[in-house]
C-alpha positions as CSV (number, residue, x, y, z in Angstrom):
1,X,91.9,94.1,102.0
2,X,89.2,91.5,102.3
3,X,88.4,92.5,105.9
4,X,88.0,96.0,105.0
5,X,85.4,95.1,101.9
6,X,83.8,93.0,104.4
7,X,83.1,96.0,106.8
8,X,81.9,98.3,104.1
9,X,79.5,96.0,102.8
10,X,78.2,95.2,106.6
11,X,78.4,98.7,107.7
12,X,76.3,99.6,104.3
13,X,73.6,97.0,105.0
14,X,73.1,98.2,108.5
15,X,73.1,102.2,107.4
16,X,70.4,101.0,104.7
17,X,68.1,99.0,107.2
18,X,68.4,101.8,109.9
19,X,67.4,104.5,107.1
20,X,64.7,102.3,105.9
21,X,63.4,101.3,109.4
22,X,63.3,105.3,110.2
23,X,65.6,105.1,113.0
24,X,68.2,107.4,111.0
25,X,67.3,109.9,108.2
26,X,69.5,110.2,105.0
27,X,70.7,113.7,106.0
28,X,72.6,112.3,109.2
29,X,73.4,109.0,107.5
30,X,74.9,111.3,104.7
31,X,76.8,113.4,107.3
32,X,78.1,110.6,108.7
33,X,79.6,108.6,105.6
34,X,81.4,111.8,104.9
35,X,82.9,112.4,107.9
36,X,84.0,108.7,107.7
37,X,85.6,109.8,104.2
38,X,87.2,112.8,105.4
39,X,88.6,110.9,108.4
40,X,90.2,108.5,106.4
41,X,92.6,111.2,104.8
42,X,93.7,112.5,108.5
43,X,96.7,111.2,110.1
44,X,94.2,108.9,112.6
45,X,93.5,106.5,109.5
46,X,96.1,104.4,110.3
47,X,95.7,104.2,113.7
48,X,91.6,103.3,113.0
49,X,92.8,100.9,110.6
50,X,95.3,99.1,113.0
51,X,92.5,98.9,115.9
52,X,90.2,97.1,113.3
53,X,92.7,95.2,112.3
54,X,93.6,93.8,115.9
55,X,89.9,93.7,116.7
56,X,89.2,91.2,113.8
57,X,92.4,89.2,114.8
58,X,90.8,88.6,118.2
59,X,87.4,87.4,116.7
60,X,89.0,85.6,114.2
61,X,91.1,83.5,116.7
62,X,88.0,82.8,118.9
């Protein structure tokens, strides 16, 4: 749970900086957020969650 909240906060900061810097407009950022929201409700969500957990485990072991 703590890893997913940290990832959400980190990604939110990255998106905010990209929008403020003019690299990404609000429309495409909103479309990506909605895509992620709807992707989380599909059958692919557990596989994505497992992959993220594996990568964070590798990073933690370094």
